[in-house]
N, C-alpha and C positions, 0 to 999 in steps of 0.2 A: 859307290852310285846310290844302290838301292835303300840304302838304311835314310840317303838324305831328302830320296822321293817319298819315304813312309813317313820319314818327321815330318814334311813338307805337309802330307797329306794330313797327317793326322793335329796338326795347328790349324791347316783351314779347319776341319771337321768341327773341332774345339771353338774358333772363332762363329760358324755360323749357328752352331750348337746356342753362342751367348748369344747371335743376333736374334734369333727366331726360339729364344727361350719361352715356355710352355710356363706360363707363372702358377702353378698351385694351389690349393688351400693348403694354410699353413704357412704359405712366404711372406716376406718381407715384398709389401708395394712395391715395386721399383721408382724412385722420382719421377714427375713427367716433365719435360719443357715441350713449351710451345711458343712462334710466332708470335700470338697475340691472345691476350685473356680480354673477355666481356665481363660485365655484370661484378665488377670487384669493387669496393667502396673506394669512394674518392681517395685519391691520391696515391692511389696501390698497384703497382703496372704489374705484378708476377705472384706466381704462388712457391713457395719452396714449402719442404718437408715438414720445418718447423710452425709452420703456419698448419699443421694437418695433423700434428700431434699432439693426441689426448683425442681428438674428434673424429666420428665415425663418418667414414666415407664412401660415396658412392660413385663409382669411378661408371661411366658409360660413354662406350666407343661407338660412335655414329657417324651417318655423312648426309650433306643435302641431296644425294641425288638417290639414295634408298629407302623405297616406300616404305618398308616396316619399320625404318630410325623414323621417319617421321610420323606414322601414325602410334608412337610408343611417346612425343612430346606433351602431349596434352597432359598423360599419365606422369608424367615424372614432372610437369610443373607444380601439379596435384600434391605428387610428394614433398617436393620443395616448399610449398606454400605450408602443408604440414608440419614438418620435420625443423628448417631450421632454425626456429627460438629453442631447437631441444641438442645443439650441440651434433646437426648432422650438416656433413658439406657434399652437395652433388656438383660433380665435372662431368658436363658434356666434354668430350677430346673428339675432335676430325682433324684431320691429317689435308684438309682443302686449305688452299689460301684465305688469308683476311677477307680479300673480298668478296669472294664467296659466301662464307659463312656470315660476313658482316651485311650481302644483300638480303639474303634467306632470310635472317634473324629481325629484318624492314617492317616482313611481313607474318610472321610469326613468333608467336610471345613465348619467350624462353627465358625468365626471369631467374632460372641459376646459373652458374658460373659455366664458361663454352668457353673452349680453347680451339685457337685455328691453329693451321701450320704446325701441328704434335707431330711432326712426318716422325716415325720410324719409333712411336709409342708402342703403336698396334701391334708391331713385331717385338716389339719388348715385351707385351703381356704373353706373345701366344694366339692373338687373338686371328680367327681360322675365317670368321663371319661375324659380320655383324647386321643388326643391332646388336650387342655385348656389354652385359653388365660385372660390375667388381664390388664384391662388398668387404672395408675393409676395417678393424675395429682399431680402440685407442690407440693399440699397441702397433699397429703400422701393419699387423699382419691380415692377409689373405683367408676371410672365412666362407665367402662364399662366391661363385663366378655361374652366370648363366642368362637368363632372356630376361630381360628387366620386365613385364609383365607379371612374375614371380618373385618380385624383388620386396614387396612392402610386407610379407610374413616374414622374411626372413630378416629386415630391417626393425620389425616390432621386438624380435626375438633378441636380438644383438643389444638394444634399448636396453631389456631387461636385465639380458645377463651382464653385459659389460656395458654401462652407461658411460655417456663422455665424461670427461677431466678437464676443467677448465673452462674458459669461456672460447667462441668460437670467433674468428676475427671477422665473420661478416655477420656476427652477433653486434658486434663493439661496432661496428662501420653502419650497421642499421639504427642501434642506439641512438650514436651521434649525429646520424638523419634526422631522425626524430625527434633528437632535444633543442636540434636548430629551427625545425620547424614550430615546433611549440614552443622556444625563446620570440620568433617572429611573431607569434600571435600575441603573445604577451606583449612586444612592444607595440604593438598598431593599439591594444584594448580593446581585441576581441578574447575576451574571457573564455569565454565557452567552448573558442577549441583550443584554447588555451589548455586547460582544463582536461579536455577530453584527449590532447596528445601527451599531457603529462602521466594520465592516469594509465595510457593505454602501454608507456615508459614505463612504472614503476611495476605494472604488470607482468611485460613481456621479457624487460630486461633490468628489472629489479639487485640483481647482484652487481650492476656493471655502473663506473663512476655515473652514467648520466640518470642511471634510474635511481641511484641516490639522492640527486641534485635534484629529478622529479618529484621524490617527496617531500622534501622541503619547501620546495617551490609551492605546491599542496596542499599542503600544511600552512604557508604563507597566507594564500589564498581565500582558503577556506576561516580563516581565522581572520577576513578582512570582511566584516558584514556588506557596508560598500558596494566592494565588487560583487558579492554573491549576490548582493539586490541584485543588481544588473544583468549577472548570467540569469537569473531569477523570470523578468521581465523579457529577457531576448530569448531565454526559448517558450514563455507566454505566447510573445510575436511569433515565432516559427508555429507553431501550431497552430495559433488562431487565423492563422496567414492560410494555411492547409483546409481549416473548415471552410473559410470563406471562400474560398476558391470552388469549396465543392458544393456549397450552400447559391453560389451565381453560376452553379452550370445547372444543379436541378432548376432554377426558378425559371432558367431561360429552355430549355431542354428537358425539366423531366416533371416533376408533380409540386407542384406552389407550395402543398402543404407538407413536405418533404422540406422544402428550401428554409420554410418557417421554422422546422425544428431545429435544424443547423443554424440558423441567426441567433433564434434565441439559446442554443450551446453556448454561442460566441459571448455573448452578451452578460450572460450566468457564471461562466467560469473563468472568461476573460474580461471583467469589465474594462480594465485600464487599456487595453493597446488598443492600437490603433485600428486595427481588423473589429473591435466590439463597436465603434463608433460607426462604420460603413455599415456593421451590419442592423444598427439601429435607422439610419437613415435610408437603405434599400428594403428592410422589412416595411417601413412606414408609407416610401412610395409605395408598395405592393399592394398594404390592405388599401390605398387611396385612391389605387386605380380599381380595385374589386368595389373597393364604396360606388365607383363613377359607373363601372361598371354593371351594377345592381342597379342603377336611378334610371340608367339607359334604357334595361332593359326593361323598366316599371314603364317610360316615357315611350316606351314601342307596344307595350301591350295595355293600353293607355288606349293610344291610335288604335288602338285594333278594336277595342271595346267603342271609341267613338263611330267609326267606323262602321261597324255591325249594326247599330242605331240606326245613323243614315240609311241604312240599304231596308232595314225595319220598317221606317217612316215612308221610304218611299213607297215600300208594297202598300201599305195600308190607304194611301193617297190613289192609288191604283184599283185596288179594289171598290174604292167608293166611286170614282169615275165612271167605273164599270155600273155599276149599282143606278147610280140615276142617269145612264143613258138609258134603261133596259126599263124605268119608271116614265121617262118621257116617250119613250114608243108605244107605251099600253093608253099615255092621255091620249094620243092620237087617234088611237084606235076607237 
């Protein structure tokens, strides 16, 4: 009987140790399951270990009710933007229900992958308090654990020592989304937007299928003189419009001389644009107004001079009258 009790206690201790296993540096990172994953590429419902293989993974345990967790979110969002195209996947893991996390994310920017309903994941990693981060290398081993504000230095070191292998599923998803956007611009003949999107694709996702397609499209577009002329003209129109808005603001509330300088710049630099036509008309109207204002001022000055002359004549007559009166007085005497 005593032996059975001892065996039972030993098994209970073993199970408890496994449930509350403390993941240490050098251990393989356990897989994480969740009820809901947010910010995954279109068509993807969850994350498997194979999705993370060969990538650097940041695992952040957090909760919506945790003030320190909320304070670290902007920093994590910044890290996501900085490293997402370098083979780094950031996972925010919460054991709270989907509705709670979803509502929180509506008012808080969290662009990285977020999990809700990941019950047991914290215990599986031995998390005692949150926020708490784990850094996992491309081999799937935990290389660092600690407070998220100390993460970036460790991340830079890992990128240098053990760079990611292959393409991230997030990178592939982003490339597909950007390629779709570029194609939309191209089909609508918005060639400027298409070129910008294709160039971003070629620069950030050049090794992907979409990146290679983008390079081909760029070569085709840049070899078409008609399309390139349209792109150049559209760019000139945008730049000229900016100057025109500035000129109008100066003409209305600022120094007219500065406004004229802006109008002249539009006419000289972008003569073929609609803005140049408006600039010519508006600068002409300003000059006409200035001439009219100058003519009115001259007329007012002339009226003032005439008024002064009239006053002078009246004064002379008054003096004569006074003198004449005195002479008559002498004769009477």
